[in-house]
C-alpha positions as CSV (number, residue, x, y, z in Angstrom):
1,M,212.9,49.4,82.7
2,K,214.5,46.6,80.7
3,I,213.5,44.1,83.3
4,M,209.9,45.1,83.1
5,K,209.9,44.9,79.3
6,A,211.5,41.5,79.5
7,F,208.9,40.3,82.1
8,I,206.0,41.6,80.0
9,L,207.4,40.0,76.8
10,S,208.0,36.7,78.6
11,S,204.5,36.7,80.1
12,A,203.0,37.4,76.7
13,V,204.9,34.5,75.1
14,L,203.9,32.1,77.9
15,Y,200.3,33.2,77.6
16,M,200.3,32.6,73.9
17,I,201.8,29.1,74.3
18,G,199.2,28.2,76.9
19,A,196.3,29.7,74.9
20,S,197.3,27.8,71.8
21,S,197.3,24.5,73.6
22,C,195.8,21.8,71.5
23,T,194.0,19.8,74.2
24,K,192.2,20.9,77.4
25,C,192.9,18.3,80.1
26,K,192.5,18.0,83.8
27,V,194.6,15.9,86.1
28,C,192.7,14.4,89.0
29,T,194.3,13.0,92.1
30,K,193.0,11.2,95.2
31,P,195.0,9.8,98.1
32,S,195.8,6.1,97.5
33,Q,194.6,6.2,93.9
34,A,196.5,6.5,90.7
35,E,196.5,9.9,89.0
36,T,193.9,10.2,86.3
37,R,193.9,12.5,83.3
38,F,190.7,13.6,81.6
39,C,191.0,15.4,78.2
40,E,188.2,17.2,76.5
41,K,189.1,15.6,73.1
42,D,188.2,12.2,74.5
43,Y,184.5,13.2,75.0
44,S,181.8,13.9,72.4
45,S,180.9,17.3,74.0
46,K,182.0,19.9,76.5
47,T,179.0,19.0,78.6
48,E,180.1,15.3,78.8
49,Y,183.6,16.4,79.6
50,G,182.4,18.7,82.4
51,L,180.1,16.0,83.8
52,I,183.0,13.5,84.1
53,I,185.1,16.1,86.0
54,D,182.1,16.8,88.3
55,I,181.7,13.1,88.9
56,A,185.4,12.7,89.7
57,E,185.3,15.6,92.1
58,A,182.2,14.3,93.8
59,S,184.0,11.0,94.3
60,G,186.8,12.7,96.3
61,F,189.3,13.5,93.5
62,T,190.9,16.9,93.3
63,C,191.1,18.1,89.7
64,K,193.5,20.7,88.3
65,S,194.2,21.9,84.8
66,S,197.2,20.4,83.3
67,I,199.9,22.3,81.4
């Protein structure tokens, strides 16, 4: 029972840390290319940010959310 409570508490704390993240970023990788990071704060709108991620993925990059 204590293990379950500790797990739930740990999960809640980690979720809160992740949810309060200041910047939403994606790290995009492609073989034989340097890793590229795109952060929402660097673009004037969420639409523009989403578009650049779509372009990167269409160019063969694999994009994942960064921590």
